[in-house]
Each structure stands twice: as C-alpha cells, then as structure tokens.
N, C-alpha and C positions, 0 to 999 in steps of 0.2 A: 151679241155685240152690235153695236149701233154703226149702220152702214154712213160713209162719207160721199158716196157717189152713186148714182143709179144710172145704167145704159145697158148697153148689148155687147156682146161678141160677136164681130162679123168673121164667119168661118165660110168662104165662098159665098153661096146663096143661102146659107142657113145663118140665121139670128138668134141669138141664145140671149135671152135677158138676164141681166146680172145685177147683184148688188157689190160694191167695193169695201171692204172692211180693211181697217188696219191689223197687220199680222203681228207687229212688234209694239212693245210698250216701253217708256223710259220710267226706270225705277230710281234714278238719280236724285238724292236729295238736294232740294232748292232751297235758296234763301233769299231772304228779303233785305233791301237797303234800310238802314235806320240813322237818325240822329244821334250821335254817340253822346251829345248831352244830355239828352231826355228820353232816348229810346223810341222817339217818333218815327212813323214810317215815311219812308222818302218816295214819293211817287212822280211820275213822268207827266207834265202836261204839254199838250200841242199847241203851239204858240206862233202865230202868223208873224214872220219878219219885219213885215211892213209897218202893221199898226201894233205889233206886240202885244195882240189880244189873243186868249184863249178860244180855240176854235173847236166845235162840235164835230163829231164825226159825220154828222150828216152834211157838213159843209166842206168835207175834205174829197178832193178829186185827185185824178193821176195827171202826170206831165212827164214828158222825156226832156232831159235836162242837156242841152247843146255844149261843146267844148267850152264856149265861151260864157257858158252860165245862165242863158237865156232858156226860158221854158216852153216846151210845145206842149199845150193841154191835149190829152186823150181820153175820150169818153169811154162809158161802156158801149155806147150806142155804135162809136167807132170800131170798136174791137168785135162787136156783134155782127156788124155788116162783114167783115172777112171772112172768105171761104175756107170755112175749118170743117171739113167732112167728119172728123174725129171728135166732135163737139160731145156726142152722146154715144161714142162707138168706138171699142176698141177693135181696130181693124187689123186683123193677122196678115201679115205680107208676106212670111216665109216659114220653113221648119228647117231649123239646123242643128248639127250636134251641140249638146252641150258644152262642149269642150272649144268651140267655136267663138263664145262669149267669153271676153276679158273680163276677169272679176273685178278689175278697176272699174269697170262700168256700172257695177251694182250700186244701188241706190236704194230707196225705201222698199219695204215688202208689203204686198197687201194678197187677202184672200178673196176670191172671186165666188160669190155666193149665188145659186141658181135663185131667181126672184120670181117666185110662183110654181105651180105645179107643171104647166105646158112647157116650162125651161129645163125640167129633169132629164128627159129624154136627150134633148141634143146636148146639154152640158155632160151627162153620162157618156154621150158618143165621143165629144172631142177629147174627154179626160181617159177615155181607154185606148183611143187613137194614139195620144202622146206616149201612154205607158208601151205599147205595143211597138211603136217606133223607134222608142227610147230617144228621141229629139225633144227639143223645146220649140216652142212659137215665138217668133219675134214679132211684135205687134207696134202700132202707133195709138195713142190715145190724147184726149185733151182734159187736163186737170188745172184748176186754179188759174185760168186765163191763158194758157199756154200748152202747145202740142208736144207731147213726150213719147219716149222710147220705152218698151217694156218688153219683158221676157216672161212668157206663161210655161210653167212646169207643174209637175204633180207632186202632191206632197199628201202621203196617205190617200184619202179618197177625195181631197180637194184640190182643186186648180188654183194655184198661187202665180202671183203676178209680180215681177221685182221691175221697178221701173229703173231705167237705164240711162247714163248719160250719153249724149249724143259723140261719136266718135271725136268730133272736133274739140270736145270739151277734155278730153284728156291730154294733160300735159306730157311733152316728151322728157324721157329721164335724163337728158343730155347734159353733163357736167355734174351729175347725182353721184355715180360710181368713184371709187377712188382713183385720183389721177397716178398716183407711184404704181409702177409694176410690182406685184406682190407674187411670190413662188410659194406655192404650200406643197408642203413634203408628204409624202406617202406616209408616214408614221403619224403624221397630224390627222391626215383623212381616215386613217384606221380607227384613230380613238375618237373622232367625231362619229363615225359609224358604229361605234361600240357604244357610245352615250346614247345615240339615236334607238338602238335596238334595247337599252336597258331601260329607257325612258318609255319605251313601247306606245301603244295606245292608251287613250283616255275616255271613260263615260263623260260626255260632253254636259249631260245633266249635274253631274258632281262639281261642276265649276261653279263658283260663286264670287260675288264683288266683295272682298274682304275690307277694300276701303270705305265702302258704303256702309257695311256693318260696324265699322269703327266709328264713322260718323253717327249712325243712330245711338251707339252706345254712349259715346259724348253727350249727344243731346239729352238723353234720359238721365244722365249723371248731372249735367247742370240743371236740369229740372227738379232734380232732388236735393239740389244742393251740395252735390258729392263732388270731390276735386279727383282727376284721374293722373294717372302716372304717366310724365310723357314716354312716348316712345324712342328708343334709344336709335339715334341717326346711323345712317347706313354712308360708313365714309369709304366704301369701296371704290366708288366711281372715279375715273378719271386716272388709276393707277396703271402704270405699265406693268405686265404681268408676263409671266413665262406661260406660253399658250399651251404647250405640252403638259405641264404640271396643272394647269387649271383644268385642261379635259381629263388627266388622269384624276383628279379630285371630285370632278363632277360624275365621272362614272361610278367611283367609290360610293359617293353619297346617293346616287340613284338606287344603286343596288341595296344598300343599307334601307333605303326608305322603303322598299318593296320586301324587305326582310329576306334577302340572298345573303349568303354566306360569301366573303371576300374570297377570291379565287390566291393561289399560293402564290405569295410574294408581294400581294397589295397590303397596303398597311391599312388598317381599320380606323374607325374615326376617333378612338381613344389613343391611338398611336402620336408619337410626336410627329409633327409635319414641320419639314425643314422651310426655311425663309425662301420666299417666292423671288425668284432675279430674274433678270432680263435673259433673253434667249442667246444673246452674245456673250454673255458670262457664265452660262449654266456648263456645268461639268457634268455630261452625262455617264451613266453606268448601267450595264445591261442594255438589252433590246439591240434595235438597229446599229445604234451609234456605237456600241462595244464591238460589233461585230465588224464594221467598218474598221475600228481602230486596230482590233487584232489582225486584221487582213492585211492593213498598211503596215504593221509591224512585222508580219511574216513576211511581207514582201521585201521591206528594208533588209532582215536577216539575210534573206537568200541573195540578195544584191550583193552584202558585205562578202559572203562564203564565196561567191561567183568571182569577187574582185581580188580575194586573198587568194583563191585556187589559180586565177590567171598569174599574179604575182609570183606566185610557185613555181609555177610552169618553167619560166625563162630559169630560174635558179638550178631546177632537176637538169634542164638541157645543157646549162654551164658545167654543173657538176659530172655529166656524162662525157661531155669534151674533154675536161680536165683527167677524167680517169682514163680515157681512151688515148689521151696524149702522154700520160704516165707509163700506160702499157706499152704503147710506142717506144718511148725512151727506155724502158727496160728492156724490151726485146733488141734494141738496137745495141744496148750495151753488152748483153748476153751473146747477140753474135759476133761482136768484136772480140770478145773473150775466147771464144771459141776459134775464130781466124788466128789469134795469136797464138793459140795452144797448139794448132796445128804447125804454124811456122816453126815454132820451137821444137816440135818433134822431128819435123824434117832436117831442121838444122843438126839435131844432135844424131841423127841417124847417118849423115853424111860425114860427120865427123869420126862415127865409130868405122866407117867404111874405109875412110883416109888412113887410119891407123893400122888396120888389118893390112891395107897393100903395103905400107911401109915395113912392118914387121916382115913380110914375106920377102 
C-alpha cells in the first residue's frame, strides 16, 4: 500500500520512524456530469472573478476571507514559519482507556507501518505495551497543513491510528431529543429485549452494500441495452403504527429468518395478520393487559359483593328486631291470658264457698 505521510512516533525519548497508510477505501460508484443534449462531459474550470479568465493551478494561492468579504493572502512560507512541533511527528501525549474516547470524535483511520529495519524493535515494543495495558494512546500530529488529534490502538499485529475531532468540534445534542415526555411500558421493553436477543450477533464480514450492487447491476444492464424492472417502492414510511404489534411481528420475522420454530401462541408468517391500529384504539388480548383487566374485573365483583352484603346486614338486623318484638308481644299476650284465667278461678272458688255457707 502506498504511504501518504512519512514521519515518526514520539514515545517519550523513543522515536519510531513510520509510514502512514490509509486503512479504508471508498467503494461507492461515482458518476460524472454530462450534457443531456449530446452526452458531453461537464468539467469545472477555475476562473478569476475579476478578469473572468481561467487560472492555472500554479497561479492559485491561499487567502483568509474576512466577514466583510476582503481577502488576506496566506502563503506556504507564512504557514511554514509557525511553530508546529508535530509537523513530522506523531507525539503521544497520554494513554487512556478506550472507553474514554467518545465515538463521535472518530474520523479517518490509518495504519502505521514501521519504516525500515531499525524501527521494527521500538514499533513492536509500543504495540505490545498497548496490548498489555489494554489502553489506547492519544497523540497529536500534523497532516495537510493543520494539527490534528489521533488515537493509536492495536489491530491484529499492526498499530492503527484514528483521526479524532477536537472536543470543541463536537456539537451539543441540545434540542435533538424528543421534546414531548414519552413513557415506555415494561411490556414494550420486554419485546424490545426479545427482539435484540433473537437478532443476536452478526459476522461483520457478511455485511455488504446492497445499493451499490444494485447500481452496478443497473450500469451493466444499460451497457448491454437491457432494461431492468423497477423496484417496488417502500410505502411503510411515515405511518403511525402499533408499537407492540410491530415489535411482535419483528420478533416473529427474526425467528423465522434464523430457522427457529415459532413459540406456542405465536402467529406464523403465513397466518393472516390483523390490521395495525394506533395504540389508543388497540384492544389487547392476553399478556399483561388481560391480566390487568381480569384483576380489575375481580376487584369490581368483590366490591359489588361487599356492597350487597352491607345492604343485607341492616335488613337482617331489622328482621331480628321485628322477631324479637313479635315474641315480646306474644309473651305479653300469654301472660295476660294466664292472669285472667287465675282471676276467673279465684272468683269461682269464692262463689262456691259462699253457696256452701248459705246451705249450712
């Protein structure tokens, strides 16, 4: 691989000569602009705004534009006179845990290659030290006329460097998160966890750019004079869906894609799928919703029974009091009858005694 920069890694008092090599490459299909009338190539020419003449590359320099539009010329000599200790050096300034580097700072990636036989020993020393410490090195370096920040880590048996954005180049996420308060239910989190577990891990080498392949196939068909059938548009965007139903369907689809049998109660891909509705209009059956509904119904029934029992209790007391009163009245009547009977008996006895005396 062709190097794009030669310099050295400064590791304390140790200097390691290295070459900088691009670690990535762009496989995107590029297009040219053409004139639709005749297919001619459209090219850009660099023209001076003052005399409207095309300018050669050797006659083009740099300048800083002021807010009012005025230009301040800056030459390569001006930039070369600036104190830039990292002009040819990757200067390591610290060793930190990899987790302390925000992925938002990640930029271009490079491989660092030992430049010459004498560089092999210190290069290997730094590589093994990084491996054993399980840390990454934070460094400063200069590339394409400016000082940059980088992170050194080990990839296989090679030291790789990721260009990092400076901390003040990272925008704050203020105003990006949803402004409305959203409450996520446990049932939704459970389904999301199930979907994550079902999808599992992936072999990164198996991932590829489907769109690029489709573009290459289109170009080949055009070159051969063939026409391709247009792909069906995806009209699923922008629809308000039932989140629970979408998660359930995603879990089923993921399991079927992995060749797993659907669990009891799960619908298969061939089974009819109910129309998706919004969460507010969705009637739940089974699961947490059914349990809550059943519990609510049980509580309602218990409350009704308690109320009915409470209403019957006064009736029982009233009946008891009526019975008691009736018994009291009955007892009083019996006692009166007994008293009358005694009085009649005494009266009869007196009359008999009077008749006996008169006879005598």
